C-alpha positions, 0 to 999 in steps of 0.5 A: 866861143866858137870860131864861127861866133868869133867871125860873126862878131867881128866888126869888119865882117859885120861892116861888109855884111851891112855894106852888101845889104845896103848895096842890094837895097840900093839896086832894088830901089834903082830898078823899081824907080826905073820901072816908074819911069818906064810906066811914065813913058807908057802913059805919055805915049798913049797921051798923044791921042788925048792931047790931039783930041783935047786941043781940037776941042778946047784950044791947045793952051786952054787944054794944057792949062786945064789938064795941069789944074786937074793934075794938081787937084788929083794930087791934093788928096794924095798928099793928105793921105800920104801925110796921114799914113806917114808914107813919105819921109820928106814932109817939109818941117822946117822953113828951109825944107819949105823953101827948098820944096817951093823953089823946086816946084816953081822952077819945074812948073816954069820949065814945064810951062815953057816946054809944053807950050813952045812945043804946042806952038811949033806943031801948030806952025807946021811941024808934024807929030812924028818930026816933033816926037823925034826933035823933042826926044833929042833931050836924051843927048842934051841931058848928058851934055848939060850934066857934063857942062853944069855939074862936071858929071861924066856918063858911062861909055855904055850910056853914050852908046845907048844914046846913039842907038836910041837916036837911030831908033827914034829917027826910024820911028818918027821920021818918014821921008821928011827933010828940011829944018823950019822955024817951027822945028826950031821951036820944038828943039827949044822945047827939047832943050828946056825939057832937058833942064826940067829933067836936071832940076828934078834930078837935083831936087827929088832926093831932098823934097817930097816928090808928090808935093813938088809935082803938085806945085809944078802943075799949079805953076804951069796951069796958072802961067798957061792961062795967059796964052790961053786967054790971048790966043785961044779966046782972042782976049775976049771974055765972050770966048771965055764964056763959050769955052766954059760952055764947051766944058758942059759937053762930054766931048772934051772930058775924056781927053782932059781926064786922061791927060790931067789925071794920068799924063799929068797927075800920075806920070809927072809924079812918077817921073819925080819919084822915079828919078830919085837915085837914077842917073838922069841920062838913064832917066831920059833914055827910059822916058824917050820910050814914049815915042815907042808906046805912042806907036804901039798905042796907035796900033791897038787903039786907033788901028794904025799900021806899023811899018817894018822901019818903025818896028826896027826903030822900036827894037833898037830903042828897047835894046838901048834901054836894056843896055843902059840898065846893065850893071855899071862899074862900082866906081861909076855907081858910087859916083852916081850915088854921091851925086844924088846925095848932094 
């Protein structure tokens, strides 16, 4: 046997090779999932146009409820197809698996119901879309703080710097000379707080459950719960108003925003969020998803022909720089800490 053959057959050499390959696969998975979260931000950013049009046509709560049901309906054939092709290795088999999936889906649905509707009420009461975008995106600060308090998980120093840069970028992007903090702004801040918990819940469940199934359950939950304020507020607790709402659905006006928000923003984007967060640090995930404000401005420029000011352009550049910083390789110790957290 040659020296080369001895070296290859050595257990320590083989172990190092396996470790290296595993690390490469993990990093490839991490960057692929970061790309999913970036695509989520793109879809959510453009969805602001659809949400505004759909809310005006049907009422904010009725629109939110219907988009969630559409999102769930889109995912049902996807689940069936994935099961047939055996794409997902996380199909619930045992009673414990099903209980874990149901717990994650119901929790995410409840948080999504609260965050989405509280934000809608805050904007209805007077918070501008730009100010609401800035306050909502404050979850990028709340996520690492809550991670530290609840799970004793510290963020890498470069993530802290990235969060600060992103906040500055968001302020330049979304705030245009507005000042003062009103009750409606407090409601939007509550939305940011609740959405932070949503991100953390997804972070805890996405590594151990089927992401598409959990997403479907969360939409059914949020859609069902939103029927209550839709009936009370949008329809004034009147069945005649409910009939009028169904009559509106017989026209083409509400369907374009409904289909975009239901199929892409809900069905596709929220599922990409759940799948994408598997193995990605929740602070990095929140930074990536905060780019929805940037893509909202870009979408407004290309779709609605809105102008972009120098101030907004600087804000976009700062946010992109922060995302690039957050994606730079971390130390091996921090990387192991993240992987062990995701496997809990």
